N, C-alpha and C positions, 0 to 999 in steps of 0.2 A: 503492499499500499502506500511505497514511497511517492512523494510528491516533491518535485523540483521547485524552486522558486519559481521559474519562469512559468510555469504549467498553474500553480497556485495564483499568481497574480493573476491569469487570465480570468479564473474563476469570479474575482473581486469579492470573495467571501471572508467574513473572518470565522474561525474554528475555536470553538469553546469547548473545553476540554474538561471533567468534573472526575474526583476519584476519593478515594480514601485508601490511605494507608493502615497497616497494621499496628499491634501496639509492642511486636517484637522487632527487633533489628536482625534483616536477613543478610547471611554473607554475602548473598547476589546483590544487595543493593550497595554492600561494602566496595565492591568491587568497581562498580562504574563511575563512582565519584571521585571529583578531583582533590588533590592537597587542602586546597584553601575550604572546600566543603567539610573534608573529613576532621579539619583544625577546628572550623565552626560548631560540628555535630558533638566535638567532647570537651568544649567548654558549657554545655546545656546538661541540665538535668537529665535523667536515664530516660525520661518517658517523650521529654521535648528531643532528646538527641535522636531517639528511634525515631519519631515524626519528621524530624528536619531530615535526616537519611532517607527515609522511604518517600518522600514527597520528592527531593531533589533527586532521586535515582529516578522516581516516575517520571518527572519532565525529561531528564536525559535519554530516556526511551522513547517517550514521544516524539522529541524534536529529533534525535537520531534515526528511529527506526522508520519511522511514519513521514520526514520530510526531508532529510538530510541525507540518507545512503549510508550512513556511518555507524561506525557501534557507537552505544550511547557513551563509552569510558573516551571516546576520543572528542567529542562536544566539548568544546574550551570557551569559557564564558569571561566576558569583559563588563565594562561600562561605556556609555554615552557620558559626552562631556556635561556636566551639571547645566541647566541652560540659566542660570542666574552666575555662576562664579565659574563656569567653564571648566572647574577643577574633574577630572575623569576620575575622580574615587567616589563619587557619591551620585551620578548619574543615573537615568533608567539603565538597567541591565541591556546585555545585547550579545549575540554570537559572535565569537571569534574566531574562532576555526568551526566547520569550512567555512570558507568566506560564502556569505550568502546576504540576499536581501530579504531575508525573512526577519519578523519584529515579534517581540512576546512579552508578556506582561502574565506574572505569577502573584498568586494569594494564597496564603495558606491560614487554617484556622485549627490548631492543633492536628488530628489526624485528617482533616479535611481539605482538598485543595481545588485551586480552578487557573486553568491555564488559557489565555487566549494567544492565538496564532495569526500573525497577518503577512500579507507579503509585500513590507515597506512602509506601513501604514502605523501611526504611534495610536495603541490602546490603552487601557487601564481597566483591571478587573479587581475586584474583593469579594472576598466570601467572609461570613463571621456566622459563627455560633450564638444565638440569641442567649442573652443571662441578663437579669436585674441591671438595669441601665443605672451607672454611676458617673458618667462623665457628661449629661448632656449640656451642663450650663458651661461646659469650656469648648464644648462642639458645636452648637448649633446657635443658629442665627436669633435675633429675638422675633421675628415672625414663626419660624419653627417652634421656638419653645413656646409661645403662646399659644400655638396651634397644638402642642402636646399637653399642655396645662389645661385646655378645655374638652380633652378627650376624659369620656366618660369611664371608660373600663381601662384597666391597667394593659389589657392584651393590645388595646388598639393604641396606647401610648407606646407599648414595645415596638409594635408595628411602625409607628410613623419614627421614632428614635432610628431604630436601625435600616430603614429605606432611606435616610437621610444620610447616616452615618456611610452606607455600602456607597451611596451615590458619589458623596464627597471623596473618599478615598478612591473609587475609581479614576474620577475627573484629576487628582492630584497626581496619580501614576502615570495616565495619559500626558499628563503636561510634563511629568519629569522632574517634579519639585519635591515630591513625597510630604510627608506629615509634618516638615518643618513649618508649611504653611499656614497661614490663618486660617483655621477652619470655620470660625465666626463670622467671617466677610465671604462663605461661598452657600448660596442662597440654593437650596435642591428640590424645594417645591414637595415634599413628600405627602402632601394631602391628593395629589394627583398619581395616579396609579401607574402612569408611565407608558411609552416613554415620555422622558421630558429633555429639555435643550438648556443647559446650565453653563452660564457665561462665568469664564474666570478673568478676572480683569487686574491682573497685577501687570504694574510695568514691564514692557518687556515680553511677556507671555500672554498677553488679552487674546483669548479666542472663546469660542463657543463648542460645547459638547453634547452630542447626543447621548443620553445615558437610559439605558434600558435595564428594569428589574431581570433577575433571573429566577427561576422557580427552582430550588436545588433539595428539597424534599423537607418533611419535617425539624424544624428547629435549626434552618440554616437559611440565611439570606445571601443574596448577591446580585453585584450591578456590573456593568459593562459600560465604558465610555469610548466612543469614538467621535472622530472629527466631523463635527455637525456640517459640515461643506460637502462630505464625501461619503455618506450615510452608505455601508455595505451590508448585505445579507449577513446573517450571522447563521452557524451551523453549527449544532451541539453533537461532539462524537464520543464516541465509546471508548474506553481504554481498557476493558476487560481482559480483552484477548492477547495484549502485551505480557511478555511474562515478566513474571517477578511481582505484578501489580494485582491489588485487591479493589475491584469498582464497584462502587456504590449500586 
């Protein structure tokens, strides 16, 4: 099922992969990880390290086996320069080897992961497991907070919060600035089921992003952001047939 970047570009689609890894580290996962990934996995607690290793091995299998035509262990990652300061140390991740026009965005929450793959377009994804809201005051705009406070049911408040949160993260990942941006300045209109167009107004990075919510199953919330001027079709792809992966 290998797809070259040229043929993938012709489809004009964004592929979105969603999966879950297990709670035990697999030797086959460790064999495909790079040195930096192994080092980061070793710094985490046992379960966090297991999930980190599993997710990054899964991403390597998807990219290497399904798009790049190389062994998962041969995929090498780097970063784009930060759009704020041009520092290559903390920009959006990119594929360094093999040379390709493919781009991607990865999000993970515990054992759950979400991966968007495109042919040269900037995209951002976010996945979250629902839990009691503890960060709304620092994350939401005044209008978003007012909307949440007027909601009658706790379930509705939770729905609004996570819809806003995942949309914000997806947009900021697509922009390449990540969570260092001021979340309270980014209005995501969570009352609208979506898709919605979200404007990002930081000087030098201003743009408009088309954001759609993703149905990922009970207890999970996700969002995908793409350039509102070049809206692409979205294809959900399954990873269960890839070796060493457990798919929801």
